[in-house]
N, C-alpha and C positions, 0 to 999 in steps of 0.2 A: 504494500500500500504506500503510495507516494503522498506525503503530506506537504502542503504548500501553505504559505501565508498570503492573504490578499493585501496588496499594497495600500489600497484606499482605506481599508479597515485599520491597518496597523498605524496609520498616521493619526488616527483619533484615539487610539488606545494607549494607555500608559505602559511603561516597561514592566511594572509589577503585574498588570493584568496579563501581558503576553507571557511572562514567566510562569504565571499560575496556569494558564491554558496549556502551555507546552508540557507540563508535568502532571496535569490532572487527567487521570485515566477516564473520567466521565465525559471529557470533551474530545470529540473526534472531528477532524477536518479532512475532506477528500475533494478532489477535483470533481465538479458536478457532472461533467461529460463522461468521465470514467464511471462514476457511480450510476448514472442513468442508463447509459448504453451498454456497458460491460457487465456491471454487477446486477442490474435489473433486467435488461432486455435479453442478454445472452445466458446468464446464469441464475435468473430469478427463480426458476422452478427448483433449483438446488439450494435455495436459501442463502446464497452468497450475500445478497443485500442486507439481510438480517444479521449475518455474522459481522459484516463491516460496521453496521450501526452499533454493535455491542450487545445485540439481543440474541445471545447464544441459544437459549431454550427455544425461542420461536424459530431460529434458523434450523435447529435439529428437527423440529416438528415439520417445518416446511420441506426439508430435505426428505424425510421419511414418507410424506404424503404426496410428493411430487408437485409441490406448490398447490395442494388440494386439486390435483388433476388440472392444473393450469389456471383455474379461476382466481385463486389467491395471488398467484404470480402476476396475472394480468391487472388485477386491482392495484397491487403494489407498484407496478410499472406506471400506471396512469397517475397514481398519487405522486410518485417521484417526478414525473414529467411536469405536473402542475406546480409542485412545490419548488423544484429546482429552476425551472424556466419561467415561473410566474414572477410577480412583483417582489416576493420575499427575497429571492436570491438572484433576480434577473441581472443585476449589474455586477455580480461577483462571479469569479471563476470557481469558487469553493462553496461547498455545502457543509454546514456545521451541525453536528449532532451532540446533544447533551443528554446523557442517560438514555440514549437510543431514540430520542425524539428530535425532529427538525427544530432548529433554534436559530435565531438571528441576533 
């Protein structure tokens, strides 16, 4: 997993906040294009998107059920598209998860 920092966001954050995020295991950052198209579209039925978000239990269930025969995987893909390319993360190259939930 390649972790990047968004330059526009870093300009408004303090050094202490950046240090905290860097070492806080509950905060995960990933490039939104990789997350949506690779983790969700290609490997969504295997639960890769849930593992990346830190939701290991849901990832295992999704893996064992085949993404609930594709329905769960399709719903997660549509939600990822809307969240990552919508207004919330539209201007950023990264998507941020805190405790497995989309956060901005």
